[in-house]
SEVEXLUM-369936 format. One record per residue: residue number from 1; y, x, z of N, C-alpha, C in turn; residue in three letters. Coordinates in steps of 0.2 Angstrom, whole numbers. Layout:
VOKE	NUM	Y	X	Z	Y	X	Z	Y	X	Z	Ala
...
END
This chain:
VOKE	1	581	630	489	578	633	484	576	628	479	Met
VOKE	2	575	630	473	570	627	467	564	629	464	Thr
VOKE	3	559	626	461	554	629	458	557	634	452	Leu
VOKE	4	564	632	449	565	634	443	572	637	444	Trp
VOKE	5	575	640	447	581	640	448	580	647	441	Gly
VOKE	6	578	650	440	580	657	434	582	656	427	Gly
VOKE	7	582	648	427	582	646	421	588	643	420	Arg
VOKE	8	591	641	426	597	635	424	602	641	429	Phe
VOKE	9	609	638	425	613	640	429	619	637	432	Ser
VOKE	10	616	629	432	619	628	437	615	621	442	Ala
VOKE	11	618	620	448	615	616	451	614	609	451	Arg
VOKE	12	607	604	449	607	598	448	611	593	452	Met
VOKE	13	613	588	448	621	585	450	617	579	453	Asp
VOKE	14	618	578	460	619	573	465	616	567	462	Glu
VOKE	15	616	565	455	614	556	453	607	560	451	Ala
VOKE	16	607	565	448	602	566	446	595	567	453	Leu
VOKE	17	598	569	457	594	573	463	593	569	466	Trp
VOKE	18	597	562	467	594	554	473	589	550	468	Asn
VOKE	19	588	552	461	584	548	455	577	553	455	Leu
VOKE	20	577	561	458	572	565	457	569	564	463	Ser
VOKE	21	572	564	469	565	566	475	564	561	477	Glu
VOKE	22	559	565	479	553	559	483	551	561	490	Ser
VOKE	23	552	566	492	551	566	499	552	561	504	Tyr
VOKE	24	556	556	503	556	552	506	549	545	507	Ser
VOKE	25	546	547	501	540	544	501	534	549	502	Phe
VOKE	26	535	552	498	528	558	499	526	561	502	Asp
VOKE	27	530	561	507	532	566	514	525	564	518	His
VOKE	28	519	558	516	514	557	517	508	560	517	Val
VOKE	29	508	562	511	504	568	509	504	574	513	Leu
VOKE	30	505	574	520	506	581	519	500	584	523	Tyr
VOKE	31	497	580	523	488	583	526	486	587	521	Ala
VOKE	32	485	581	516	481	583	511	482	589	508	His
VOKE	33	490	589	508	493	594	502	491	601	504	Asp
VOKE	34	492	602	515	490	607	517	484	609	515	Ile
VOKE	35	478	604	514	470	604	511	469	607	505	Asp
VOKE	36	474	605	502	474	608	493	474	614	495	Gly
VOKE	37	481	617	498	484	623	496	479	627	500	Ser
VOKE	38	475	627	505	472	631	509	464	632	505	Leu
VOKE	39	464	628	503	456	630	497	462	634	491	Ala
VOKE	40	466	632	489	469	636	483	471	643	485	His
VOKE	41	473	643	491	475	651	495	468	655	495	Val
VOKE	42	461	652	495	455	654	497	451	658	492	Arg
VOKE	43	455	652	485	451	655	478	456	659	474	Gly
VOKE	44	461	661	477	467	667	475	461	673	479	Leu
VOKE	45	462	672	483	457	678	489	452	680	483	Glu
VOKE	46	448	672	482	442	674	478	441	678	471	Ala
VOKE	47	448	677	469	450	679	462	452	686	462	Ala
VOKE	48	453	687	468	456	695	469	464	698	468	Gly
VOKE	49	467	688	467	473	688	468	477	691	477	Leu
VOKE	50	472	689	479	476	689	487	470	693	492	Leu
VOKE	51	474	697	496	470	702	500	468	695	504	Thr
VOKE	52	463	699	509	458	697	516	464	695	520	Arg
VOKE	53	470	699	521	474	698	525	478	693	524	Glu
VOKE	54	483	695	517	486	688	514	485	682	514	Glu
VOKE	55	478	680	514	474	675	513	473	674	520	Cys
VOKE	56	470	677	526	472	675	533	479	672	534	Ala
VOKE	57	484	677	533	490	674	535	493	669	531	Leu
VOKE	58	491	666	526	492	658	521	490	655	526	Leu
VOKE	59	483	655	525	479	651	530	483	649	537	Ser
VOKE	60	485	654	541	488	653	548	497	649	546	Asp
VOKE	61	497	652	543	504	647	541	505	641	538	Thr
VOKE	62	497	641	534	498	633	531	496	629	538	Leu
VOKE	63	492	631	542	491	627	547	494	626	554	Glu
VOKE	64	500	630	552	505	631	557	510	625	555	Ala
VOKE	65	511	625	550	516	621	546	512	613	545	Ile
VOKE	66	504	613	547	501	606	548	504	606	556	Arg
VOKE	67	503	611	561	505	608	566	513	604	568	Gly
VOKE	68	515	606	565	524	605	567	523	598	562	Glu
VOKE	69	522	594	557	522	588	554	516	584	560	Phe
VOKE	70	512	587	561	508	583	567	513	581	571	Asp
VOKE	71	518	585	574	520	586	580	529	581	581	Ala
VOKE	72	529	579	573	534	577	570	542	582	572	Gly
VOKE	73	539	588	572	545	593	572	548	597	566	Thr
VOKE	74	546	593	561	544	600	552	551	596	549	Phe
VOKE	75	556	601	549	562	598	548	563	601	541	Glu
VOKE	76	568	596	536	566	595	528	572	600	529	Arg
VOKE	77	573	605	522	578	605	521	582	602	513	His
VOKE	78	588	602	514	592	598	510	587	599	502	Gln
VOKE	79	585	606	501	583	607	493	575	605	493	Ser
VOKE	80	576	602	500	568	600	496	565	592	492	Asp
VOKE	81	564	596	486	564	589	485	557	584	483	Glu
VOKE	82	554	587	485	545	584	488	543	588	491	Asp
VOKE	83	536	584	493	532	586	500	531	591	499	Ile
VOKE	84	530	593	493	526	601	492	529	606	491	His
VOKE	85	536	605	488	540	611	488	543	609	495	Met
VOKE	86	543	607	501	546	607	508	541	612	511	Ala
VOKE	87	534	612	509	525	614	513	527	621	508	Ile
VOKE	88	530	624	502	530	630	500	534	634	503	Glu
VOKE	89	542	632	504	548	632	505	547	636	512	Arg
VOKE	90	542	630	516	543	631	524	535	638	525	Arg
VOKE	91	533	639	519	528	643	519	530	652	519	Ala
VOKE	92	535	651	516	539	655	512	544	658	519	Thr
VOKE	93	548	654	521	552	655	528	547	659	532	Glu
VOKE	94	540	657	534	536	661	540	532	665	537	Leu
VOKE	95	532	666	530	525	673	529	529	677	524	Ala
VOKE	96	535	676	522	542	682	520	537	680	511	Gly
VOKE	97	538	687	508	535	687	504	528	685	500	Asp
VOKE	98	520	685	507	516	683	504	517	675	505	Val
VOKE	99	522	670	508	522	665	504	522	663	500	Gly
VOKE	100	528	668	493	530	667	490	523	668	485	Ala
VOKE	101	516	671	487	512	672	484	507	664	482	Lys
VOKE	102	509	658	486	508	653	488	502	648	481	Ile
VOKE	103	509	648	476	509	645	471	507	649	462	His
VOKE	104	505	655	465	501	658	459	496	656	456	Thr
VOKE	105	495	656	448	490	652	445	491	644	446	Ser
VOKE	106	494	640	448	494	635	452	503	630	449	Arg
VOKE	107	501	624	448	509	620	445	509	614	449	Ser
VOKE	108	515	614	450	514	606	453	511	601	450	Arg
VOKE	109	509	600	444	506	595	442	498	597	443	Asn
VOKE	110	495	601	443	489	601	442	488	601	454	Asp
VOKE	111	494	605	457	493	602	464	494	593	465	Gln
VOKE	112	500	590	463	501	584	464	495	581	463	Val
VOKE	113	491	582	457	487	578	456	478	579	461	Ala
VOKE	114	478	586	463	476	586	466	476	583	474	Thr
VOKE	115	481	583	477	484	581	484	482	572	485	Thr
VOKE	116	486	570	477	483	563	476	477	561	478	Leu
VOKE	117	474	564	473	466	562	474	464	563	480	Arg
VOKE	118	464	567	483	462	570	491	467	563	494	Leu
VOKE	119	470	559	494	471	556	498	471	550	497	Phe
VOKE	120	470	547	491	466	540	489	457	541	491	Thr
VOKE	121	456	547	490	448	545	491	449	546	501	Arg
VOKE	122	453	547	502	452	544	511	454	537	510	Asp
VOKE	123	459	537	508	462	530	509	455	523	505	Ala
VOKE	124	452	525	500	448	522	497	443	519	502	Leu
VOKE	125	439	525	504	435	526	512	437	520	517	Thr
VOKE	126	444	522	522	446	519	524	447	510	523	Glu
VOKE	127	449	509	519	449	501	517	442	497	513	Ile
VOKE	128	438	502	512	430	499	511	428	498	519	Ala
VOKE	129	429	503	523	426	503	532	430	496	534	Arg
VOKE	130	436	496	532	440	489	535	438	483	536	Gln
VOKE	131	435	482	527	431	477	522	427	475	525	Thr
VOKE	132	423	478	526	414	480	530	414	477	539	Leu
VOKE	133	421	480	541	421	475	548	424	468	547	Ala
VOKE	134	429	466	542	428	460	540	423	456	538	Leu
VOKE	135	419	457	537	413	455	535	407	454	541	Ile
VOKE	136	409	458	544	404	458	551	407	453	553	Asp
VOKE	137	412	453	554	417	447	559	415	441	555	Thr
VOKE	138	416	441	549	414	433	545	405	431	548	Leu
VOKE	139	403	437	547	395	435	550	394	431	557	Val
VOKE	140	396	436	560	397	435	569	397	426	570	Thr
VOKE	141	404	424	567	408	421	571	400	414	565	Val
VOKE	142	398	416	560	394	410	556	388	409	562	Gly
VOKE	143	384	417	565	380	416	567	380	413	574	Glu
VOKE	144	385	413	577	389	409	584	387	400	585	Lys
VOKE	145	388	397	578	390	394	576	382	391	570	Ser
VOKE	146	377	391	573	371	395	567	370	384	564	Pro
VOKE	147	371	380	568	372	372	566	376	368	564	Gln
VOKE	148	383	373	562	390	369	562	390	365	555	Asp
VOKE	149	391	363	551	392	365	545	398	357	543	Tyr
VOKE	150	403	357	534	407	354	534	408	353	528	Leu
VOKE	151	409	352	523	411	349	515	411	354	511	Pro
VOKE	152	407	356	506	408	362	501	413	356	494	Gly
VOKE	153	417	361	494	422	357	487	420	362	480	Tyr
VOKE	154	422	357	479	424	358	470	430	355	467	Thr
VOKE	155	437	357	464	441	356	461	444	350	469	His
VOKE	156	443	354	476	444	354	483	445	349	483	Leu
VOKE	157	439	343	480	436	337	481	430	337	484	Gln
VOKE	158	428	337	491	421	335	494	415	334	488	Arg
VOKE	159	412	337	489	406	341	485	398	338	489	Ala
VOKE	160	399	345	491	391	345	495	392	349	501	Gln
VOKE	161	388	346	508	390	349	513	385	356	512	Pro
VOKE	162	387	358	519	388	368	517	386	369	526	Val
VOKE	163	381	375	528	384	377	534	390	383	534	Leu
VOKE	164	392	381	540	398	386	541	397	391	541	Leu
VOKE	165	392	395	542	387	403	540	385	404	535	Ser
VOKE	166	384	397	529	382	399	524	390	400	519	His
VOKE	167	396	397	522	403	396	516	405	403	520	His
VOKE	168	404	404	526	408	412	527	404	417	525	Leu
VOKE	169	398	418	524	395	422	521	398	422	511	Gln
VOKE	170	397	416	508	402	418	504	407	421	503	Ala
VOKE	171	411	421	510	417	426	507	413	434	509	His
VOKE	172	407	433	513	404	440	515	403	445	508	Ala
VOKE	173	399	441	505	397	440	498	404	445	492	Trp
VOKE	174	408	441	492	414	444	488	415	450	490	Ser
VOKE	175	417	448	498	421	457	501	416	462	499	Leu
VOKE	176	409	462	500	404	468	499	406	468	489	Ala
VOKE	177	405	466	487	409	467	477	413	472	478	Arg
VOKE	178	419	469	485	427	474	483	424	480	486	Asp
VOKE	179	419	481	490	416	488	496	413	492	488	Val
VOKE	180	409	489	487	406	491	480	411	494	474	Asp
VOKE	181	414	492	474	419	494	468	425	500	471	Arg
VOKE	182	426	501	477	430	505	479	424	510	480	Leu
VOKE	183	420	511	483	414	518	482	413	517	476	Ile
VOKE	184	414	514	470	414	516	465	420	522	462	Asp
VOKE	185	424	519	463	431	521	460	432	527	465	Ala
VOKE	186	432	528	470	431	535	473	425	541	471	Arg
VOKE	187	420	537	470	416	544	464	420	546	460	His
VOKE	188	423	541	456	425	542	449	430	547	450	Arg
VOKE	189	435	545	458	441	550	456	438	557	460	Leu
VOKE	190	431	558	462	430	564	465	429	571	459	Asn
VOKE	191	436	571	455	435	578	450	442	581	451	Val
VOKE	192	441	590	452	446	592	455	450	593	448	Ser
VOKE	193	458	591	451	462	596	446	464	602	445	Pro
VOKE	194	462	605	453	465	612	455	464	616	450	Leu
VOKE	195	468	620	446	466	626	443	468	625	434	Gly
VOKE	196	470	617	434	473	617	427	481	619	423	Ala
VOKE	197	485	620	431	490	623	429	495	619	427	Gly
VOKE	198	499	620	421	505	612	423	499	609	418	Ala
VOKE	199	499	612	410	492	607	406	488	613	406	Leu
VOKE	200	488	621	405	483	622	398	480	629	402	Ala
VOKE	201	479	629	408	476	634	411	480	638	414	Gly
VOKE	202	476	645	413	480	651	418	476	658	414	Thr
VOKE	203	480	663	412	475	668	411	473	671	418	Ser
VOKE	204	474	669	424	471	674	428	467	672	430	Leu
VOKE	205	461	676	433	454	675	435	452	669	440	Pro
VOKE	206	456	662	441	453	659	445	449	656	443	Ile
VOKE	207	445	653	450	436	648	449	438	642	450	Gln
VOKE	208	439	636	446	441	631	449	432	626	452	Pro
VOKE	209	427	630	451	421	627	454	423	628	460	Glu
VOKE	210	425	633	464	424	635	472	428	631	475	Leu
VOKE	211	436	629	472	441	625	475	440	617	475	Thr
VOKE	212	436	618	470	433	610	468	426	609	475	Ala
VOKE	213	423	615	476	419	615	481	421	613	487	Gln
VOKE	214	426	617	490	428	618	496	432	613	495	Leu
VOKE	215	434	607	492	440	600	495	433	596	494	Leu
VOKE	216	426	598	494	424	593	494	422	586	487	Gly
VOKE	217	426	590	481	426	587	473	418	587	471	Phe
VOKE	218	418	582	468	410	584	464	409	586	458	Asp
VOKE	219	414	587	456	415	594	451	423	596	447	Glu
VOKE	220	423	601	445	431	604	444	432	599	434	Pro
VOKE	221	439	599	434	439	596	428	437	598	421	Phe
VOKE	222	438	595	418	434	597	410	439	600	406	Ala
VOKE	223	443	597	406	449	598	401	456	598	405	Asn
VOKE	224	459	602	405	467	604	408	470	600	406	Ser
VOKE	225	472	599	401	476	594	401	476	586	401	Met
VOKE	226	468	585	403	467	577	404	467	577	412	Asp
VOKE	227	466	582	415	467	585	424	475	582	427	Ala
VOKE	228	478	584	422	486	582	424	488	580	425	Val
VOKE	229	487	574	419	491	568	415	484	560	418	Ser
VOKE	230	480	564	419	478	556	420	478	553	427	Asp
VOKE	231	479	546	428	482	542	433	475	535	432	Arg
VOKE	232	470	537	429	466	532	430	463	528	435	Asp
VOKE	233	464	536	441	461	533	448	466	530	452	Phe
VOKE	234	472	530	451	475	524	453	477	519	452	Val
VOKE	235	477	517	445	477	511	442	470	509	445	Ala
VOKE	236	462	511	443	457	508	445	460	507	452	Glu
VOKE	237	461	511	458	463	509	463	466	503	465	Ser
VOKE	238	471	503	461	476	497	462	472	491	461	Leu
VOKE	239	469	492	453	464	485	451	461	481	459	Phe
VOKE	240	458	486	462	452	486	468	453	482	470	Asp
VOKE	241	460	484	475	465	482	481	468	477	477	Ile
VOKE	242	468	476	471	472	470	473	467	464	471	Ala
VOKE	243	460	466	469	454	461	468	453	458	476	Leu
VOKE	244	454	464	481	450	464	485	456	458	487	Leu
VOKE	245	463	458	486	468	455	490	469	447	488	Gly
VOKE	246	467	448	482	464	443	478	460	435	486	Ile
VOKE	247	453	441	487	447	437	490	451	435	495	His
VOKE	248	454	439	499	458	437	506	464	432	505	Leu
VOKE	249	466	431	498	472	428	499	468	419	498	Ser
VOKE	250	460	422	494	457	412	492	457	410	503	Arg
VOKE	251	454	415	503	452	413	512	458	413	517	Met
VOKE	252	463	415	515	472	412	518	472	406	518	Gly
VOKE	253	471	407	511	472	399	506	466	394	512	Glu
VOKE	254	461	394	514	455	390	517	458	389	523	Glu
VOKE	255	462	394	525	461	393	533	469	390	533	Leu
VOKE	256	474	390	528	481	387	529	478	378	529	Val
VOKE	257	472	377	526	470	371	523	466	367	531	Leu
VOKE	258	458	371	532	458	369	541	462	368	544	Trp
VOKE	259	467	372	547	469	371	551	476	366	553	Thr
VOKE	260	477	361	545	480	357	546	477	352	549	Thr
VOKE	261	480	347	552	482	341	553	475	337	549	Ser
VOKE	262	477	336	543	474	333	537	465	335	537	Glu
VOKE	263	464	340	536	456	344	537	455	343	547	Phe
VOKE	264	459	347	549	457	346	556	450	351	556	Asn
VOKE	265	450	356	552	441	357	554	441	366	558	Phe
VOKE	266	448	369	560	448	374	566	455	373	567	Ala
VOKE	267	454	379	571	461	380	576	463	388	577	Thr
VOKE	268	469	392	574	469	399	575	472	399	584	Leu
VOKE	269	468	407	586	471	407	591	478	407	591	Gly
VOKE	270	479	408	597	490	406	598	489	413	596	Asp
VOKE	271	486	419	597	488	426	597	490	429	589	Asp
VOKE	272	485	423	584	487	426	579	490	417	576	Phe
VOKE	273	496	415	578	495	408	576	504	409	578	Thr
VOKE	274	511	407	574	516	408	576	519	399	577	Thr
VOKE	275	525	401	580	528	395	581	535	392	577	Gly
VOKE	276	539	387	577	545	386	575	552	385	578	Ser
VOKE	277	556	388	573	564	392	577	566	382	578	Ser
VOKE	278	564	380	575	567	371	576	564	365	580	Met
VOKE	279	556	367	579	552	360	579	548	363	584	Leu
VOKE	280	549	360	590	544	364	599	535	362	597	Pro
VOKE	281	534	360	591	528	357	592	524	359	589	His
VOKE	282	527	362	584	523	367	578	518	372	580	Lys
VOKE	283	513	374	578	506	379	579	507	382	569	Lys
VOKE	284	509	388	568	508	388	560	505	394	559	Asn
VOKE	285	499	395	557	495	400	551	497	404	548	Ser
VOKE	286	502	407	550	507	411	546	502	416	545	Asp
VOKE	287	497	419	548	493	425	547	489	423	541	Val
VOKE	288	486	418	537	483	416	531	489	417	527	Ala
VOKE	289	494	411	528	500	413	521	503	421	521	Glu
VOKE	290	502	423	525	504	431	523	498	433	520	Leu
VOKE	291	494	432	520	485	436	518	487	433	510	Ala
VOKE	292	489	427	509	488	423	503	494	425	497	Arg
VOKE	293	500	427	504	507	430	500	507	438	497	Gly
VOKE	294	503	442	501	506	449	500	498	449	493	Lys
VOKE	295	495	446	490	490	448	485	494	447	480	Ser
VOKE	296	499	444	479	507	443	474	509	452	474	Gly
VOKE	297	511	453	480	515	461	479	509	466	477	Arg
VOKE	298	503	465	478	496	469	476	495	469	469	Leu
VOKE	299	497	462	466	494	463	459	501	465	456	Val
VOKE	300	509	464	457	512	468	455	513	474	454	Gly
VOKE	301	511	478	462	509	483	459	504	490	456	Asn
VOKE	302	498	482	453	496	486	449	497	484	443	Leu
VOKE	303	500	480	440	505	480	435	510	483	432	Thr
VOKE	304	514	485	436	519	489	438	519	499	434	Gly
VOKE	305	513	498	438	509	507	437	505	506	429	Leu
VOKE	306	503	501	424	500	501	421	505	501	416	Leu
VOKE	307	511	495	418	517	498	411	520	502	410	Val
VOKE	308	520	507	419	522	513	417	520	518	413	Met
VOKE	309	512	517	414	507	524	411	507	520	403	Leu
VOKE	310	509	516	401	509	514	395	512	517	390	Lys
VOKE	311	509	520	383	510	526	381	515	532	381	Gly
VOKE	312	513	532	389	515	540	390	512	547	386	Leu
VOKE	313	515	553	382	511	557	379	508	562	382	Pro
VOKE	314	502	565	380	503	570	383	504	577	385	Leu
VOKE	315	506	580	391	499	579	396	504	576	401	Ser
VOKE	316	507	581	406	512	578	411	519	576	409	Tyr
VOKE	317	521	570	412	527	565	413	531	565	418	Asn
VOKE	318	536	565	420	539	563	427	537	557	428	Arg
VOKE	319	536	551	424	537	545	424	531	543	430	Asp
VOKE	320	527	550	428	519	548	433	523	548	442	Leu
VOKE	321	524	553	445	529	551	450	531	542	454	Gln
VOKE	322	530	539	449	530	533	450	523	530	452	Glu
VOKE	323	518	534	451	513	530	454	510	530	460	Asp
VOKE	324	517	534	466	514	534	473	516	528	475	Lys
VOKE	325	523	528	477	525	521	480	522	515	477	Glu
VOKE	326	518	514	475	515	508	472	509	508	475	Pro
VOKE	327	506	511	476	498	517	477	500	516	486	Leu
VOKE	328	503	520	489	505	517	496	506	511	498	Phe
VOKE	329	511	508	494	510	501	498	505	496	496	Asp
VOKE	330	502	496	492	496	492	492	489	495	495	Ser
VOKE	331	491	501	498	485	503	504	487	502	511	Ile
VOKE	332	495	504	510	495	498	518	496	494	518	Thr
VOKE	333	497	488	513	498	482	515	490	477	516	Gln
VOKE	334	484	482	511	479	476	512	475	478	517	Val
VOKE	335	475	485	522	471	488	527	477	481	532	Leu
VOKE	336	484	482	534	487	476	537	485	469	536	Leu
VOKE	337	482	465	530	479	460	529	470	459	533	Val
VOKE	338	471	465	532	463	465	532	461	467	540	Leu
VOKE	339	467	469	545	466	466	552	468	462	556	Ala
VOKE	340	474	459	551	473	450	551	469	447	552	Ala
VOKE	341	468	447	545	462	441	546	456	442	547	Met
VOKE	342	453	450	553	449	450	555	449	449	562	Lys
VOKE	343	456	448	566	458	444	570	457	437	571	Gly
VOKE	344	462	435	567	461	427	566	455	424	566	Ala
VOKE	345	449	426	562	444	424	561	440	424	567	Tyr
VOKE	346	440	428	572	440	431	578	440	426	584	Gln
VOKE	347	448	424	581	451	419	586	451	412	586	Ser
VOKE	348	446	410	576	446	403	575	441	400	580	Met
VOKE	349	443	392	581	438	389	584	439	382	579	Val
VOKE	350	429	381	579	427	379	572	429	372	576	Phe
VOKE	351	430	366	575	430	358	575	423	355	572	His
VOKE	352	418	356	577	411	354	575	412	347	572	Thr
VOKE	353	414	344	577	413	336	575	419	333	569	Ala
VOKE	354	424	338	568	429	335	562	425	336	558	Ala
VOKE	355	424	342	556	421	344	548	414	339	547	Ala
VOKE	356	408	340	553	402	338	552	404	328	549	Ala
VOKE	357	410	327	550	412	319	549	412	318	542	Glu
VOKE	358	418	324	540	420	325	530	411	327	529	Ala
VOKE	359	408	331	531	404	330	528	398	326	526	Ala
VOKE	360	396	322	530	392	317	533	394	310	526	Asp
VOKE	361	401	312	524	402	307	519	398	302	515	Asp
VOKE	362	395	297	515	391	295	512	390	295	504	Gln
VOKE	363	396	297	503	395	298	495	391	306	492	Leu
VOKE	364	391	309	497	390	316	495	382	315	494	Leu
VOKE	365	379	312	495	373	310	496	370	306	488	Val
VOKE	366	374	306	486	372	304	477	367	308	475	Ala
VOKE	367	370	316	475	366	319	471	360	320	473	Ile
VOKE	368	355	318	480	351	315	484	348	312	482	Asp
VOKE	369	349	306	479	348	299	476	342	300	471	Ile
VOKE	370	349	305	465	344	306	460	341	311	458	Ala
VOKE	371	342	318	464	335	320	464	329	317	466	Glu
VOKE	372	329	311	471	323	309	472	320	306	468	Arg
VOKE	373	323	302	461	323	299	457	316	303	450	Leu
VOKE	374	320	310	452	321	316	449	313	315	450	Val
VOKE	375	312	316	458	303	318	460	299	315	457	Ala
VOKE	376	303	307	456	295	303	456	295	302	446	Gln
VOKE	377	298	307	444	297	309	436	301	305	431	Gly
VOKE	378	307	301	436	315	301	430	319	306	427	Val
VOKE	379	321	307	420	322	311	419	330	311	421	Pro
VOKE	380	331	317	422	339	318	426	344	315	424	Phe
VOKE	381	347	315	418	352	311	416	351	304	417	Arg
VOKE	382	344	303	416	345	294	420	346	293	425	Gln
VOKE	383	345	299	431	342	296	439	351	295	440	Ala
VOKE	384	355	302	436	361	304	436	365	297	436	His
VOKE	385	362	295	430	368	289	430	368	282	436	Glu
VOKE	386	359	282	436	358	278	441	362	278	448	Val
VOKE	387	361	284	450	366	286	455	373	285	456	Ala
VOKE	388	376	286	449	382	284	448	382	278	449	Gly
VOKE	389	378	273	445	385	267	445	381	263	455	Gly
VOKE	390	377	266	458	377	265	463	384	268	467	Leu
VOKE	391	385	271	467	392	274	468	398	268	468	Val
VOKE	392	397	269	461	403	264	459	404	258	460	Gly
VOKE	393	396	255	461	396	248	463	398	249	471	Arg
VOKE	394	399	253	475	400	254	484	407	253	481	Ala
VOKE	395	409	257	478	417	259	478	422	252	476	Val
VOKE	396	418	250	470	422	243	468	420	237	473	Arg
VOKE	397	415	236	478	414	231	483	415	233	488	Glu
VOKE	398	420	240	489	420	240	497	415	242	500	Asn
VOKE	399	410	246	502	404	245	504	400	251	504	Arg
VOKE	400	400	252	509	395	258	509	390	260	505	Ser
VOKE	401	390	267	503	383	267	498	376	267	503	Leu
VOKE	402	376	268	508	371	267	511	367	257	510	Ala
VOKE	403	372	255	509	371	246	512	368	244	506	Glu
VOKE	404	374	249	501	371	247	492	366	250	491	Val
VOKE	405	360	256	491	353	260	491	348	256	494	Val
VOKE	406	351	250	499	346	249	504	344	241	504	Ala
VOKE	407	350	238	497	350	232	494	344	232	488	Glu
VOKE	408	345	241	484	341	242	479	335	243	480	Asp
VOKE	409	329	240	475	321	238	477	318	245	474	Pro
VOKE	410	321	248	469	316	256	467	320	259	475	Leu
VOKE	411	328	259	477	328	265	482	329	261	488	Leu
VOKE	412	327	255	491	329	256	497	324	259	504	Ser
VOKE	413	319	264	499	315	267	504	316	273	506	Ser
VOKE	414	323	274	504	327	282	503	332	281	507	His
VOKE	415	334	274	512	339	276	516	339	283	519	Val
VOKE	416	332	286	520	336	290	527	337	295	523	Asp
VOKE	417	338	298	519	345	302	515	351	300	518	Leu
VOKE	418	353	296	522	359	292	524	358	297	533	Phe
VOKE	419	353	299	535	352	303	541	359	308	542	Asp
VOKE	420	361	308	550	366	313	549	362	321	547	Arg
VOKE	421	365	322	543	361	330	542	356	330	536	Gly
VOKE	422	356	324	536	349	327	531	351	328	523	Ala
VOKE	423	357	326	521	357	330	514	358	338	513	Thr
VOKE	424	361	341	519	361	346	518	355	350	520	Leu
VOKE	425	348	346	526	343	350	527	340	346	520	Asp
VOKE	426	342	346	516	339	344	508	340	351	506	Asn
VOKE	427	345	354	504	347	360	504	342	365	504	Arg
VOKE	428	337	369	500	331	372	501	331	376	497	Arg
VOKE	429	333	378	493	329	381	484	334	388	486	Ser
VOKE	430	332	395	486	333	403	489	342	401	487	Pro
VOKE	431	346	405	491	353	403	491	356	397	494	Gly
VOKE	432	353	394	494	356	386	493	361	385	502	Ser
VOKE	433	363	381	503	368	378	508	363	378	516	Ser
VOKE	434	358	374	515	353	371	520	349	377	525	Gly
VOKE	435	348	376	529	347	378	537	339	382	534	Pro
VOKE	436	334	380	528	328	382	528	331	390	522	Val
VOKE	437	337	390	520	336	396	514	341	400	519	Ala
VOKE	438	344	398	525	348	403	528	346	409	531	Ala
VOKE	439	339	412	533	337	416	536	337	422	529	Thr
VOKE	440	334	419	525	333	425	519	340	428	516	Gly
VOKE	441	344	422	514	351	424	515	354	431	520	Gln
VOKE	442	353	427	525	356	434	531	354	439	529	Ser
VOKE	443	346	440	529	344	446	528	346	449	523	Leu
VOKE	444	348	446	516	350	450	510	355	454	509	Arg
VOKE	445	359	448	515	367	452	518	367	457	521	Leu
VOKE	446	364	458	528	361	462	530	361	468	526	Gln
VOKE	447	355	469	521	351	475	518	356	478	515	Glu
VOKE	448	364	472	510	366	475	506	371	478	510	Arg
VOKE	449	375	476	516	382	479	520	376	487	524	Val
VOKE	450	371	485	525	369	491	528	368	496	522	Ala
VOKE	451	365	496	514	368	500	509	372	502	508	Ser
VOKE	452	380	499	507	387	499	507	387	505	512	Leu
VOKE	453	385	504	517	389	506	524	387	516	523	Arg
VOKE	454	380	513	521	375	523	519	381	526	512	Ala
VOKE	455	380	520	509	384	525	502	391	527	504	Arg
VOKE	456	395	523	511	400	526	514	399	535	514	Ile
END
């Protein structure tokens, strides 16, 4: 069975069939397609195009088909080009001529767009939830070690000491922005295309407002041509997922560095590391490397979709079939990475002593020296010059900065800056990395996460 057989005198060539079929990947849409069809059937009854009995029969038939998919017993027919055709074909087998009415006032163009919006809406919700779960993990890991600290870096050079909790919350804030974007994208896609038909609507008395309401959409489409051709929501979703993937990649890169012998700031659990097929001593942080590597795949999916969309004329074009595989893949991959990174952080053992030793590098006190001078009325640029000169002298003479400062008549009273953890404690401004500012930050993050959960 095809949906257009009356016009053609020859069957589709095998080469075209192999190029055209999408059931092999779009069968994952079955539940959402059935949901859309159930709403459509109720809309047909409301429009007087189906009797109450026909609506009940079709609704029961669609639920029976859902049961076959859920149980894994649905049998694809050789003519089922996609999931939409497969469900309609099966409905006609089960309900006879009444099943053949299911496509009344509907095109695959608005059907596919509706199904994909329903699927994407649910997927974005799940990604947002799993991202919030990772944020919770980062916060929990930081709370378990409230006094632990490490060097913060710029240009991958030691810059200033920061609390571990502060460092992990920096990632949490970027992930919170990702959740915010996902929720916003979900809101923008929540417009029903059902009723737009092939591109110009229908002469039949359907009610797009009703089916939009039944499917939980905020509103029905305003323009039928836009409704069937719009894939902005796929592009936006792929961008949001790609940017989330980039943030996860940055976290992965960091774990790779932290778990090297050279840094030695952390170790991941055996259940989140791998060994070597040749080197018996190896313990590799593959989970972090894969998180880093997957980001390229997510960016590629976004780029591929945008190139496909570029230059398409209105309204529907078969090119749009290429929107699904990159979307499905990005959703699958980012959920895998989120789950794995959550587990990796839960398994992490932070090496407090090694990290603190690196953070207590005396050269990191230079900014505190400059700020002490500023507090005494010295202009910052002059204070910066003085502190830099002391650092240069210590490096040239191969001496500790503390010794050089102790010999300076203007600064000798400030050797307390070199006490263990002192420069971290000096970071007191709102949002900064020291213990004084930590409580306020934690509260703000808790409020932000609670707000995002409420929006979901």
